[in-house]
N, C-alpha and C positions, 0 to 999 in steps of 0.2 A: 418531783411531781412533773407530769407532762404539761406542756404549754400548747395551746391551740390558738390559731390566728383567724379572726374574722375580718374580711375585707368588705367594708360597707359600700353601698352604691356611690358614695361621694369619693371613694378611694381611701378613706381613713381606715387604718388598720388597728384592730383591738386585739391584743395578746392577753390570754387568760390562762392562768395556772390552775390546774384542777387535779383532784384526786383521781386515781385510776378507777374506772367504772362509771364515771360521770358521763352523761350523754351530752352531745353537742347542744341540744336545747337547754339543758341545765347550765352548761358552760356559758352560753349566751346570756342567760339571766344573771349568772354570777358576775359576768363582765359588763353588765349594763347594756348589752346589745338588745334592742327592743324588738326581738322576734315574737310574732304573734303566738304560735303554739296554742291555738284555741282549745284543743282537746286535752291539754295538760300532759301530753306525751303518751297517750293511749293509742296512737296510730289510728285515729278516727277522722282525721282531716289531713290536709297537706300544707298547713299554714306555717310549718317549721322547715319548709323546703329550702335546701342549700345547694350551691354548686360546689362540688369538691374540686380542688385544683387537680389538673390532669395527672401530675406526677404523684399524687396521693391516691387517686381513685382506685387503682388496682391493688393497693395495700389494704384496703378495707375488706371485711367479709362481704360476700355477695348479698344483695338485697333479697329478702324473702319474697315469695309470690304476693303476699299480703301488702308488703311495702310497695312493690311494683304497681299493684292495683291502685294504691293511694297516690302514687306519683303520677298516674294518669290524670288525676284531678288537679295537679299543681299548675299554677300559672307560671309562665316562663320556663317550662321544662327544657332541660338540656341533656346531652348524653352523660354528663357527670352528675346529674341530679340525685340527691338522696334526701331522706327525711332526717332532720337533726335529732329527733327523738329515738332514732334507730341506730345511731352511730355512738358506740361506747368507746371512750378514750382509754387506751391501754398504754403502758410505757413505750411500746414500739411505734406509737403514733405521735410521739413528741414532735411538735412542729407542724402538725396537720393544719393545712390552710384551706379555708372555704370562702367563697364569695356569697354574700347575702343578697338575693334578689330583692328589689324594691317591693315586690308584691308580698314578701314575707315579713316586712317591717310594719309595726304599728305607727311609727313615726319616721322621720327622715334620718334618724340615727346620727 
């Protein structure tokens, strides 16, 4: 099973092993990373916003125009910003690393 890594604002790293097809939002919840995800993954908000590590960003499928529109609403937007609900983990993404902006957390994590 693929493993993904969340880097919290504190610098703490949380590695989560997930089934292929799991979204990064779901992986965060499985791993106890307190990402808001207010819309439950329906891409109706930007509260699961993540910064993808630069060496991983180009390995992901491109964001859809709808995701790009939602990212315009994200606090702390960066060039490698993506919505966690839109990144599905596949075996080729084993080791994917993302940073979690403080603005996406419900607590300090």
